[in-house]
C-alpha positions in Angstrom: 27.3 69.3 -64.6 25.0 67.1 -64.8 22.8 66.0 -62.0 24.3 62.6 -62.1 27.7 63.5 -62.0 28.9 63.2 -58.0 30.7 65.6 -56.8 34.3 66.6 -57.0 34.1 64.3 -60.1 34.6 66.9 -63.1 36.6 67.2 -66.1 37.0 63.6 -67.6 35.0 62.2 -65.2 32.2 63.9 -65.6 28.9 61.2 -66.2 26.5 62.5 -68.7 23.0 60.8 -69.5 20.9 58.5 -67.4 23.4 56.2 -66.2 25.7 55.8 -64.0 27.9 53.5 -62.2 27.0 51.4 -59.2 29.2 50.5 -56.5 29.3 46.6 -56.1 32.3 44.8 -54.4 34.0 42.2 -56.6 31.7 39.1 -57.3 34.9 37.1 -58.6 36.2 37.3 -55.3 33.6 36.7 -53.0 32.6 33.0 -54.9 36.5 32.6 -54.3 36.4 32.8 -50.9 33.2 30.8 -50.6 34.8 27.8 -52.8 38.0 27.9 -50.4 35.9 27.7 -47.6 33.4 24.7 -49.0 36.8 23.1 -50.2 38.1 22.8 -46.3 34.9 21.7 -45.2 34.4 19.2 -47.7 37.9 18.1 -46.7 37.2 18.4 -42.9 34.3 15.7 -43.5 36.2 13.3 -45.6 39.3 13.1 -43.1 36.8 12.8 -40.5 34.9 10.1 -41.8 38.0 8.2 -43.1 39.5 7.7 -39.3 36.0 6.6 -38.7 36.2 3.6 -40.8 40.0 3.0 -39.9 38.6 3.1 -36.0 35.6 0.5 -37.0 37.8 -1.8 -39.5 40.7 -2.2 -37.1 39.1 -1.8 -33.4 38.7 -5.3 -32.8 42.3 -6.2 -33.9 43.3 -3.4 -31.5 41.4 -5.3 -28.9 42.3 -8.6 -29.3 46.1 -7.4 -29.7 45.3 -5.5 -26.0 43.9 -8.7 -24.6 46.7 -10.9 -26.0 49.0 -8.7 -24.4 47.5 -8.7 -21.0 47.3 -12.6 -20.9 50.9 -12.8 -21.8 51.7 -10.4 -19.1 49.9 -12.3 -16.7 51.7 -15.6 -17.8 54.9 -14.1 -17.8 54.0 -13.0 -13.9 52.9 -16.4 -12.8 56.4 -18.2 -14.8 58.4 -15.8 -12.6 57.0 -17.0 -9.4 59.7 -18.9 -7.7 59.1 -22.5 -6.3 57.5 -22.0 -2.7 60.2 -24.1 -0.5 61.5 -22.8 2.6 64.7 -21.6 3.5 67.9 -23.7 4.9 67.6 -21.2 7.7 63.7 -22.6 8.6 64.5 -26.4 8.1 65.5 -28.6 11.2 67.6 -31.5 10.6 68.5 -34.2 13.0 71.7 -35.9 11.4 72.6 -39.8 11.8 75.2 -42.2 11.7 74.8 -45.3 9.8 78.5 -46.6 9.2 81.0 -47.7 11.0 83.1 -45.1 11.0 82.8 -42.6 13.8 82.6 -38.7 14.4 80.8 -38.1 10.7 77.3 -36.9 12.1 79.2 -34.4 14.0 81.6 -33.2 11.2 77.9 -33.4 8.8 76.0 -31.8 11.3 78.8 -28.7 11.9 79.1 -27.9 8.0 75.3 -28.2 7.6 74.8 -25.7 10.3 77.6 -23.2 8.8 74.8 -23.7 5.4 72.6 -22.1 7.1 70.6 -25.4 8.7 69.1 -25.3 11.7 70.5 -29.0 13.9 68.7 -31.1 15.8 69.7 -34.8 17.0 73.1 -35.6 16.4 74.0 -39.4 16.3 73.9 -43.0 15.3 71.4 -44.1 13.7 68.8 -46.4 14.9 68.9 -50.2 14.8 66.4 -50.5 11.6 68.8 -47.6 9.7 72.0 -48.6 11.6 74.7 -50.3 8.5 71.9 -50.8 6.4 72.2 -47.5 4.4 74.8 -48.7 1.3 74.5 -45.3 -0.5 75.7 -41.9 0.4 72.6 -41.4 2.6 69.5 -41.4 3.2 67.0 -38.1 3.9 63.7 -39.1 5.8 60.7 -36.6 6.9 57.1 -36.2 7.0 54.6 -36.2 3.9 54.5 -33.1 3.7 58.3 -32.2 3.2 58.4 -34.2 -0.3 57.9 -31.1 -1.9 59.4 -28.6 0.2 62.0 -29.2 3.0 63.3 -32.5 1.8 64.2 -31.1 -1.8 66.2 -28.5 0.0 68.2 -30.3 1.9 68.9 -32.8 -1.2 71.1 -29.9 -2.4 73.7 -30.6 0.2 73.4 -34.4 -0.6 72.5 -34.9 -4.1 72.8 -38.8 -4.3 71.2 -39.4 -0.9 67.7 -41.6 -1.2 64.6 -39.9 -0.3 61.6 -41.0 1.7 58.6 -39.8 3.8 56.6 -40.8 6.7 53.4 -40.8 6.6 53.1 -40.7 10.6 56.3 -39.1 11.3 55.3 -36.1 13.6 56.6 -32.8 13.3 58.8 -31.2 10.7 62.3 -31.8 11.0 64.2 -34.0 8.7 66.9 -36.7 9.3 69.9 -37.0 7.2 71.3 -40.6 7.6 74.7 -41.3 6.6 75.4 -44.2 4.3 78.2 -46.4 3.6 79.3 -44.7 0.8 78.7 -41.0 2.1 82.5 -39.2 1.7 81.6 -35.6 2.2 78.3 -33.0 1.6 78.1 -31.7 -2.0 81.0 -28.2 -2.5 79.5 -25.2 -1.1 79.4 -23.8 -5.0 77.8 -26.6 -6.3 75.0 -26.8 -3.2 74.4 -23.4 -3.7 74.1 -23.6 -7.2 71.5 -26.4 -7.0 69.9 -24.5 -4.1 69.7 -21.6 -6.9 68.1 -23.6 -9.3 65.3 -25.3 -7.0 64.1 -21.7 -6.1 64.7 -20.2 -9.7 61.4 -19.3 -11.9 59.5 -22.4 -13.4 61.2 -24.0 -16.7 61.3 -22.4 -20.2 58.6 -24.6 -21.0 55.6 -23.5 -19.1 56.6 -19.8 -20.2 54.5 -17.7 -22.5 55.4 -18.8 -26.3 57.4 -15.7 -27.5 54.4 -15.2 -30.0 53.0 -13.1 -27.1 
């Protein structure tokens, strides 16, 4: 047996001469593994780079869209706020009769009380108004009531004339019944008018659909 023959390898596997097989791992498999790892790394870098580019080019648009949505929400919230008017329970009404018909002031005051208003004085109108109100009536109050309590009382007598007096003291209102008066607005109609008065701002003031 040759000295080059490893132990246990005799017969046809006998090695002779001065050359012998070298035990090395297959080179092709190692190269394949290296190629796969390199490809995966390259693909990962390419994907990450693509995401960064998308972020760069779309970032401004996202910011703008986000800002627009925030602005729209702010406008919507403002539009949703109801008008600042008092409830009937916070309004005191004096009822005066300027007609020749008796009993109108008392009946009208009783009806207003049923609808939640506070009632102050009830009686005949002062000389400056007596027999001089040709319409359904007149609503009189201080200047501060122009856009607050006067519109609320007007829901009960829609056709009444409205006036304010700069020198008037207190917050109470006067309802002076005129010759054309028949009755207060029907409860359902008055409630509908009151609901519309305290409803959100008109659609023209709301944010556009583009938001």
